[in-house]
C-alpha positions as CSV (number, residue, x, y, z in Angstrom):
1,M,0.0,0.0,0.0
2,K,1.5,3.3,-1.1
3,L,0.7,6.5,0.9
4,T,0.9,10.0,-0.4
5,F,2.6,12.6,1.7
6,E,-0.8,14.1,2.6
7,E,-2.0,10.7,3.8
8,K,1.2,10.2,5.9
9,K,0.5,13.6,7.5
10,L,-3.0,12.5,8.3
11,L,-1.8,9.2,9.8
12,Y,0.9,11.0,11.8
13,T,-1.6,13.6,13.1
14,Y,-4.7,11.5,13.8
15,G,-3.6,7.9,13.7
16,C,-2.7,5.4,16.4
17,A,-1.4,1.8,16.4
18,N,-5.0,0.5,16.6
19,L,-6.5,0.3,13.1
20,E,-10.1,0.5,14.3
21,L,-9.5,3.6,16.4
22,T,-7.6,5.2,13.5
23,R,-10.5,4.5,11.1
24,K,-13.0,5.9,13.7
25,R,-10.9,9.1,14.2
26,L,-10.6,9.7,10.5
27,Y,-14.3,9.2,9.9
28,E,-15.0,11.8,12.7
29,I,-12.4,14.2,11.4
30,A,-13.9,14.0,7.9
31,G,-17.3,14.9,9.4
32,L,-15.8,18.0,11.0
33,T,-13.8,19.1,8.1
34,V,-15.2,22.2,6.3
35,D,-12.9,22.4,3.3
36,P,-14.2,20.1,0.5
37,N,-10.8,19.2,-0.8
38,Q,-9.5,18.2,2.6
39,N,-12.8,16.4,3.3
40,K,-12.3,14.3,0.2
41,L,-8.7,13.5,1.1
42,V,-9.7,12.3,4.6
43,Y,-12.7,10.2,3.3
44,D,-10.5,8.7,0.5
45,F,-7.8,7.8,3.1
46,Y,-10.5,6.4,5.3
47,R,-11.8,4.2,2.5
48,K,-8.3,3.1,1.7
49,L,-7.9,1.9,5.3
50,E,-11.2,0.1,5.1
51,D,-10.1,-2.0,2.0
52,E,-10.3,-5.6,3.3
53,T,-8.3,-7.0,0.4
54,L,-5.2,-5.4,1.8
55,H,-5.4,-7.3,5.1
56,L,-4.3,-4.3,7.1
57,E,-5.1,-5.9,10.4
58,R,-2.0,-8.0,9.9
59,W,0.6,-5.3,9.4
60,Y,-1.0,-1.9,10.1
61,D,0.7,-1.4,13.4
62,Q,4.2,-1.8,11.8
63,M,3.2,0.5,9.0
64,F,2.0,3.1,11.5
65,Y,5.2,3.1,13.5
66,F,7.3,3.3,10.2
67,V,5.3,6.3,8.9
68,R,5.5,7.9,12.4
69,S,9.3,7.7,12.5
70,E,9.5,8.8,8.9
71,M,7.4,11.9,9.6
72,E,9.4,12.7,12.8
73,C,12.6,12.6,10.7
74,Y,11.0,14.8,8.1
75,A,10.0,17.3,10.8
76,G,13.5,17.3,12.2
77,M,15.1,17.9,8.8
78,E,12.6,20.7,8.1
79,K,13.5,22.4,11.5
80,L,17.2,22.0,10.6
81,A,16.7,23.6,7.2
82,Q,14.9,26.6,8.9
83,D,17.8,26.9,11.4
84,I,20.3,27.0,8.6
85,E,18.3,29.6,6.7
86,R,18.1,31.8,9.8
87,D,21.8,31.6,10.4
88,E,23.4,34.8,9.3
89,D,26.9,33.3,9.1
90,W,25.9,30.5,6.7
91,G,26.1,31.1,3.0
92,P,27.9,30.2,-0.2
93,E,30.7,32.6,0.7
94,M,31.6,30.3,3.7
95,F,33.7,28.1,1.3
96,E,36.4,29.9,-0.6
97,E,38.4,28.3,-3.4
98,D,42.2,28.3,-3.1
99,E,44.6,28.3,-6.0
100,D,44.9,24.5,-5.7
101,D,41.1,24.1,-6.4
102,E,40.6,22.9,-2.9
103,Y,37.8,24.2,-0.7
104,T,38.6,25.5,2.7
105,D,36.3,26.2,5.6
106,A,36.4,30.0,6.3
107,V,34.4,29.7,9.5
């Protein structure tokens, strides 16, 4: 089962290791969502989790923890990128080229 990034965000935000509780939460969230595009996304993901041919009850908990760790790594990398962008000392001029075509760290 392939998940889009938006579905991973939904699972990270509203999911838990219990498949039935996750389905219930998503169904309730879809009922509360006002935006029609977001509502469609949540309902489609809910239906994907209800597909019995996938036998999710066997491996959903493993998938949940894998997606959760992936999204935590993504959040950490996003925070790191923001910290780098805010750093005034960081920039392309940090690395100067010598005559020998070697890069040196000017920090």
